C-alpha positions in Angstrom: -29.0 -5.3 -3.1 -31.8 -4.7 -5.7 -34.4 -4.3 -3.0 -32.3 -1.9 -1.0 -31.7 0.2 -4.2 -35.4 0.3 -5.0 -36.2 1.4 -1.5 -33.7 4.2 -1.6 -33.6 5.3 -5.2 -37.0 4.7 -6.8 -38.6 6.6 -8.6 -35.6 8.8 -9.2 -33.6 5.8 -10.5 -35.0 2.6 -11.9 -33.5 -0.8 -10.8 -33.1 -3.6 -13.3 -33.8 -6.5 -11.0 -34.0 -7.6 -7.3 -34.6 -10.9 -5.6 -38.4 -10.9 -5.8 -39.3 -13.5 -8.5 -43.0 -12.8 -8.4 -42.6 -9.2 -9.4 -41.1 -9.9 -12.8 -42.3 -11.6 -16.0 -41.2 -15.2 -16.0 -39.3 -14.9 -19.3 -37.4 -11.8 -18.1 -36.6 -13.3 -14.7 -35.4 -16.7 -16.2 -33.3 -14.9 -18.7 -31.4 -13.0 -16.0 -31.1 -16.0 -13.7 -29.6 -18.0 -16.7 -27.1 -15.2 -17.3 -26.2 -15.0 -13.6 -25.6 -18.8 -13.5 -23.3 -18.7 -16.5 -22.4 -15.1 -17.4 -20.6 -14.2 -20.6 -19.5 -10.9 -22.0 -21.7 -11.5 -25.1 -24.8 -12.1 -23.0 -24.1 -9.1 -20.9 -23.8 -6.9 -24.0 -27.2 -8.1 -25.2 -28.8 -7.2 -21.8 -27.0 -3.9 -21.5 -28.0 -2.8 -25.0 -31.6 -3.9 -24.7 -32.2 -2.2 -21.3 -29.8 0.7 -21.6 -27.9 -0.2 -18.4 -25.0 2.2 -17.6 -24.3 1.5 -14.0 -24.2 -1.7 -11.9 -24.2 -2.5 -8.2 -23.1 -6.0 -7.3 -22.2 -8.1 -4.4 -18.5 -8.9 -4.3 -19.5 -12.5 -4.3 -20.8 -12.0 -7.9 -17.3 -12.1 -9.4 -18.3 -14.0 -12.5 -21.0 -11.4 -13.3 -18.5 -8.6 -12.7 -16.0 -10.3 -15.0 -18.6 -10.7 -17.8 -19.3 -7.0 -17.5 -15.8 -5.6 -17.5 -14.6 -8.0 -20.2 -17.6 -7.0 -22.4 -16.1 -3.5 -23.0 -13.2 -1.4 -21.7 -15.8 1.4 -21.1 -16.9 -0.2 -17.8 -15.0 1.3 -14.8 -14.9 0.5 -11.1 -15.8 3.5 -8.9 -16.4 1.8 -5.6 -15.7 -1.4 -3.8 -15.3 -2.8 -0.3 -15.5 -6.2 1.3 -19.2 -6.5 0.5 -20.2 -4.7 -2.7 -18.9 -2.8 -5.7 -20.2 -0.3 -8.2 -19.3 -0.2 -11.9 -20.3 2.6 -14.3 -20.0 3.0 -18.0 -17.5 5.6 -19.1 -19.7 8.4 -20.5 -20.3 12.1 -20.0 -22.9 11.3 -17.3 -20.3 9.6 -15.1 -17.1 11.4 -16.2 -16.8 13.4 -13.0 -17.4 10.4 -10.8 -14.8 8.4 -12.7 -12.3 11.2 -12.4 -12.8 11.4 -8.6 -13.4 7.8 -7.8 -12.1 5.6 -10.5 -10.0 2.6 -9.6 -7.1 1.7 -11.9 -4.9 -0.6 -9.8 -6.8 -2.0 -6.9 -9.9 -4.3 -6.8 -11.4 -6.6 -4.1 -10.3 -9.8 -5.9 -6.6 -9.1 -6.2 -5.8 -6.5 -3.6 -4.2 -9.0 -1.3 -1.7 -9.9 -4.1 -0.3 -6.3 -3.9 1.9 -6.8 -0.7 3.9 -9.8 -2.0 4.3 -8.1 -5.4 5.1 -4.7 -3.9 8.8 -4.7 -4.7 8.0 -5.3 -8.4 5.9 -2.2 -8.7 7.2 1.2 -9.9 7.2 4.1 -7.5 4.3 5.7 -9.4 2.2 2.5 -9.2 2.9 2.2 -5.5 1.8 5.7 -4.8 -1.3 5.3 -6.9 -2.2 2.0 -5.1 -1.8 3.6 -1.7 -3.9 6.6 -2.7 -6.7 4.3 -4.0 -6.6 2.2 -0.8 -6.6 5.2 1.4 -9.6 6.6 -0.5 -11.3 3.2 -0.2 -11.1 3.1 3.6 -12.2 6.7 3.9 -15.4 5.9 1.9 -16.5 2.7 3.6 -16.8 1.3 7.1 -16.4 -2.2 5.7 -13.1 -1.8 3.9 -11.4 -4.8 5.6 -9.7 -5.9 2.4 -8.2 -2.4 1.9 -7.1 -2.2 5.6 -5.4 -5.6 5.4 -3.6 -4.8 2.2 -2.5 -1.3 3.6 -1.3 -2.8 6.8 1.2 -5.1 5.0 2.1 -2.4 2.4 2.9 0.2 5.1 5.0 -2.4 7.0 7.0 -3.1 3.8 7.4 0.7 3.3 8.8 1.0 6.9 5.8 3.1 8.1 5.1 0.9 11.2 2.8 3.5 12.8 0.4 3.4 9.9 0.8 -0.3 9.5 -0.2 -0.8 13.1 -3.2 1.6 12.8 -4.5 -0.3 9.8 -4.0 -3.7 11.5 -5.9 -2.6 14.6 -8.7 -1.1 12.6 -8.9 -4.4 10.6 -9.0 -6.4 13.8 -11.9 -4.2 15.0 -13.9 -5.3 12.0 -12.9 -9.0 12.1 -11.2 -10.1 15.4 -10.7 -13.6 13.9 -7.9 -12.6 11.5 -4.8 -14.2 13.0 -2.5 -12.6 10.4 -3.5 -9.1 11.5 -3.0 -9.9 15.2 0.4 -11.4 14.2 1.4 -8.3 12.2 0.5 -6.0 15.1 2.4 -8.3 17.4 5.5 -8.2 15.2 5.4 -4.4 15.1 5.1 -4.2 18.9 8.0 -6.7 19.3 10.2 -4.6 17.0 9.3 -1.5 19.0 10.4 -3.2 22.3 6.9 -3.6 23.7 7.0 -7.3 24.6 3.8 -7.2 26.7 1.6 -6.0 23.8 3.5 -8.3 21.4 2.8 -11.3 23.5 -0.9 -10.3 23.8 -1.3 -10.0 20.0 0.6 -13.1 19.2 -1.4 -14.9 21.9 -4.6 -13.8 20.1 -3.2 -15.0 16.8 -2.4 -18.4 18.4 -5.9 -18.7 19.8 -7.1 -18.6 16.2 -4.2 -20.3 14.5 -2.1 -22.8 16.4 0.9 -22.2 14.1 1.6 -19.0 16.1 2.0 -20.9 19.4 5.8 -21.3 18.7 6.2 -17.6 18.4 4.4 -17.1 21.7 6.7 -19.5 23.4 9.8 -17.7 22.0 8.6 -14.3 23.3 8.0 -15.7 26.8 
Protein backbone atom coordinates (compact mmCIF):
# COMPACT_ATOMS: atom_id res chain seq x y z
CA UNK A 1 0.00 0.00 0.00
CA UNK A 2 2.80 2.43 0.85
CA UNK A 3 4.32 2.20 -2.62
CA UNK A 4 0.95 2.87 -4.24
CA UNK A 5 0.42 5.92 -2.03
CA UNK A 6 3.89 7.30 -2.82
CA UNK A 7 3.21 6.87 -6.54
CA UNK A 8 -0.11 8.70 -6.34
CA UNK A 9 0.35 11.25 -3.53
CA UNK A 10 4.01 12.32 -3.40
CA UNK A 11 5.12 15.12 -3.08
CA UNK A 12 1.74 16.54 -2.07
CA UNK A 13 1.56 14.06 0.82
CA UNK A 14 4.42 12.25 2.52
CA UNK A 15 4.15 8.52 3.24
CA UNK A 16 5.53 7.09 6.47
CA UNK A 17 6.72 3.73 5.15
CA UNK A 18 6.36 1.22 2.32
CA UNK A 19 7.75 -2.25 1.66
CA UNK A 20 11.18 -1.23 0.29
CA UNK A 21 13.64 -1.94 3.08
CA UNK A 22 16.68 -0.48 1.32
CA UNK A 23 15.13 3.00 1.12
CA UNK A 24 14.98 3.47 4.90
CA UNK A 25 17.53 3.77 7.68
CA UNK A 26 18.03 0.42 9.35
CA UNK A 27 17.12 1.72 12.81
CA UNK A 28 13.91 3.31 11.56
CA UNK A 29 12.88 0.30 9.50
CA UNK A 30 13.60 -2.21 12.24
CA UNK A 31 11.66 -0.14 14.76
CA UNK A 32 8.57 -0.15 12.58
CA UNK A 33 8.87 -3.86 11.75
CA UNK A 34 9.16 -4.57 15.48
CA UNK A 35 6.00 -2.54 16.11
CA UNK A 36 4.11 -4.26 13.31
CA UNK A 37 5.09 -7.68 14.64
CA UNK A 38 3.81 -6.91 18.14
CA UNK A 39 1.83 -3.64 18.07
CA UNK A 40 0.71 -1.92 21.26
CA UNK A 41 -1.18 1.36 21.81
CA UNK A 42 1.79 2.72 23.77
CA UNK A 43 4.25 2.06 20.95
CA UNK A 44 1.85 3.56 18.43
CA UNK A 45 1.49 6.76 20.48
CA UNK A 46 5.28 7.12 20.47
CA UNK A 47 5.44 6.71 16.68
CA UNK A 48 2.47 9.00 16.10
CA UNK A 49 3.86 11.79 18.28
CA UNK A 50 7.40 11.58 16.89
CA UNK A 51 6.38 11.69 13.24
CA UNK A 52 3.13 13.70 13.43
CA UNK A 53 0.96 11.02 11.84
CA UNK A 54 -2.71 11.99 11.51
CA UNK A 55 -4.03 9.49 8.97
CA UNK A 56 -3.32 5.82 8.30
CA UNK A 57 -4.02 3.54 5.33
CA UNK A 58 -3.87 -0.15 6.22
CA UNK A 59 -4.57 -3.53 4.73
CA UNK A 60 -7.56 -5.18 6.42
CA UNK A 61 -5.15 -8.03 7.19
CA UNK A 62 -3.31 -5.70 9.60
CA UNK A 63 -5.93 -5.95 12.32
CA UNK A 64 -3.45 -5.95 15.20
CA UNK A 65 -1.95 -2.67 13.95
CA UNK A 66 -5.42 -1.19 13.54
CA UNK A 67 -6.34 -2.24 17.08
CA UNK A 68 -3.19 -0.64 18.51
CA UNK A 69 -4.07 2.62 16.75
CA UNK A 70 -7.74 2.86 17.72
CA UNK A 71 -7.07 1.77 21.30
CA UNK A 72 -4.30 4.36 21.65
CA UNK A 73 -6.82 7.20 21.58
CA UNK A 74 -10.55 7.73 20.96
CA UNK A 75 -9.55 10.46 18.51
CA UNK A 76 -8.85 7.90 15.76
CA UNK A 77 -11.86 7.41 13.48
CA UNK A 78 -12.58 5.03 10.62
CA UNK A 79 -13.65 6.83 7.43
CA UNK A 80 -13.28 4.06 4.86
CA UNK A 81 -13.11 0.27 4.72
CA UNK A 82 -13.80 -2.53 2.31
CA UNK A 83 -12.69 -6.14 2.00
CA UNK A 84 -9.10 -5.11 1.27
CA UNK A 85 -8.14 -1.89 3.01
CA UNK A 86 -9.17 0.75 5.51
CA UNK A 87 -8.44 4.41 6.30
CA UNK A 88 -8.24 5.90 9.78
CA UNK A 89 -7.94 9.63 10.45
CA UNK A 90 -7.34 11.57 13.62
CA UNK A 91 -10.29 13.68 14.75
CA UNK A 92 -9.06 17.20 14.06
CA UNK A 93 -10.18 20.32 12.19
CA UNK A 94 -8.27 19.06 9.15
CA UNK A 95 -10.50 15.99 8.87
CA UNK A 96 -13.71 17.23 10.48
CA UNK A 97 -15.64 17.41 7.20
CA UNK A 98 -14.42 13.96 6.13
CA UNK A 99 -15.44 12.43 9.46
CA UNK A 100 -18.84 14.11 9.28
CA UNK A 101 -19.49 12.73 5.78
CA UNK A 102 -17.75 9.38 5.98
CA UNK A 103 -17.22 8.39 9.61
CA UNK A 104 -18.18 4.85 10.65
CA UNK A 105 -19.74 4.45 14.07
CA UNK A 106 -21.30 0.97 13.90
CA UNK A 107 -19.80 -1.11 11.10
CA UNK A 108 -16.24 -2.29 10.53
CA UNK A 109 -14.74 -5.11 8.44
CA UNK A 110 -13.91 -7.37 11.38
CA UNK A 111 -17.34 -7.52 12.96
CA UNK A 112 -19.77 -6.64 10.18
CA UNK A 113 -20.82 -10.27 9.71
CA UNK A 114 -21.90 -10.35 13.36
CA UNK A 115 -24.64 -7.82 12.59
CA UNK A 116 -27.21 -10.14 10.93
CA UNK A 117 -27.46 -12.67 13.82
CA UNK A 118 -27.61 -9.79 16.33
CA UNK A 119 -30.07 -7.76 14.27
CA UNK A 120 -33.10 -8.33 16.49
CA UNK A 121 -31.20 -6.98 19.50
CA UNK A 122 -30.43 -3.62 17.87
CA UNK A 123 -32.60 -0.56 18.34
CA UNK A 124 -34.44 0.82 15.29
CA UNK A 125 -32.03 3.76 15.25
CA UNK A 126 -28.97 1.50 15.29
CA UNK A 127 -30.45 -0.63 12.51
CA UNK A 128 -31.08 2.41 10.32
CA UNK A 129 -27.57 3.74 10.99
CA UNK A 130 -25.98 0.36 10.18
CA UNK A 131 -27.87 0.07 6.89
CA UNK A 132 -26.93 3.63 5.94
CA UNK A 133 -23.25 2.94 6.65
CA UNK A 134 -23.26 -0.29 4.65
CA UNK A 135 -25.08 1.30 1.71
CA UNK A 136 -22.53 4.11 1.70
CA UNK A 137 -19.78 1.52 1.87
CA UNK A 138 -20.90 -0.36 -1.24
CA UNK A 139 -21.38 2.92 -3.10
CA UNK A 140 -17.76 3.90 -2.43
CA UNK A 141 -15.91 0.70 -3.28
CA UNK A 142 -16.03 -1.98 -5.94
CA UNK A 143 -14.63 -4.47 -3.42
CA UNK A 144 -17.26 -4.18 -0.68
CA UNK A 145 -17.96 -7.89 -0.51
CA UNK A 146 -18.24 -7.86 3.29
CA UNK A 147 -20.81 -5.08 3.18
CA UNK A 148 -22.78 -6.79 0.42
CA UNK A 149 -22.86 -10.07 2.34
CA UNK A 150 -24.00 -8.36 5.53
CA UNK A 151 -26.66 -6.32 3.72
CA UNK A 152 -28.03 -9.35 1.90
CA UNK A 153 -28.80 -11.07 5.22
CA UNK A 154 -29.98 -7.86 6.89
CA UNK A 155 -32.43 -7.03 4.10
CA UNK A 156 -33.69 -10.61 4.17
CA UNK A 157 -34.34 -10.29 7.91
CA UNK A 158 -36.07 -6.97 7.25
CA UNK A 159 -38.35 -8.65 4.70
CA UNK A 160 -36.91 -6.69 1.77
CA UNK A 161 -36.21 -9.70 -0.43
CA UNK A 162 -35.66 -7.68 -3.58
CA UNK A 163 -32.75 -5.78 -2.06
CA UNK A 164 -31.48 -8.91 -0.32
CA UNK A 165 -31.35 -10.73 -3.66
CA UNK A 166 -29.66 -7.79 -5.37
CA UNK A 167 -26.91 -7.69 -2.72
CA UNK A 168 -26.47 -11.47 -2.87
CA UNK A 169 -26.12 -11.48 -6.67
CA UNK A 170 -23.64 -8.59 -6.56
CA UNK A 171 -21.65 -10.42 -3.90
CA UNK A 172 -21.59 -13.59 -5.99
CA UNK A 173 -20.27 -11.57 -8.93
CA UNK A 174 -17.29 -10.56 -6.77
CA UNK A 175 -16.71 -14.04 -5.32
CA UNK A 176 -18.63 -16.90 -7.00
CA UNK A 177 -17.29 -19.36 -4.40
CA UNK A 178 -19.48 -18.14 -1.54
CA UNK A 179 -21.94 -20.97 -1.04
CA UNK A 180 -23.93 -19.06 1.57
CA UNK A 181 -24.80 -16.28 -0.89
CA UNK A 182 -25.86 -18.78 -3.56
CA UNK A 183 -28.04 -20.46 -0.92
CA UNK A 184 -29.59 -17.17 0.19
CA UNK A 185 -30.43 -16.29 -3.41
CA UNK A 186 -31.86 -19.79 -3.84
CA UNK A 187 -34.03 -19.41 -0.75
CA UNK A 188 -35.41 -16.09 -1.99
CA UNK A 189 -36.19 -17.59 -5.40
CA UNK A 190 -37.85 -20.59 -3.72
CA UNK A 191 -40.03 -18.35 -1.55
CA UNK A 192 -41.07 -16.37 -4.63
CA UNK A 193 -42.13 -19.58 -6.42
CA UNK A 194 -39.28 -19.69 -8.94
CA UNK A 195 -38.16 -23.30 -8.41
CA UNK A 196 -35.94 -23.32 -11.51
CA UNK A 197 -33.76 -20.47 -10.34
CA UNK A 198 -33.88 -21.77 -6.78
CA UNK A 199 -32.58 -25.15 -7.92
CA UNK A 200 -29.84 -23.47 -9.96
CA UNK A 201 -28.62 -21.41 -7.00
CA UNK A 202 -28.80 -24.23 -4.47
CA UNK A 203 -27.02 -26.42 -7.02
CA UNK A 204 -24.21 -23.87 -7.21
CA UNK A 205 -24.07 -23.81 -3.42
CA UNK A 206 -23.90 -27.63 -3.32
CA UNK A 207 -21.01 -27.64 -5.81
CA UNK A 208 -19.07 -25.56 -3.28
CA UNK A 209 -20.43 -27.02 -0.04
CA UNK A 210 -21.83 -30.57 -0.04
CA UNK A 211 -24.07 -29.72 2.93
CA UNK A 212 -26.50 -28.12 0.46
CA UNK A 213 -27.00 -31.34 -1.55
CA UNK A 214 -29.93 -32.36 0.66
CA UNK A 215 -31.71 -29.09 -0.14
CA UNK A 216 -31.19 -29.70 -3.86
CA UNK A 217 -32.75 -33.15 -3.52
CA UNK A 218 -35.76 -31.75 -1.68
CA UNK A 219 -36.41 -29.13 -4.36
CA UNK A 220 -36.22 -31.73 -7.12
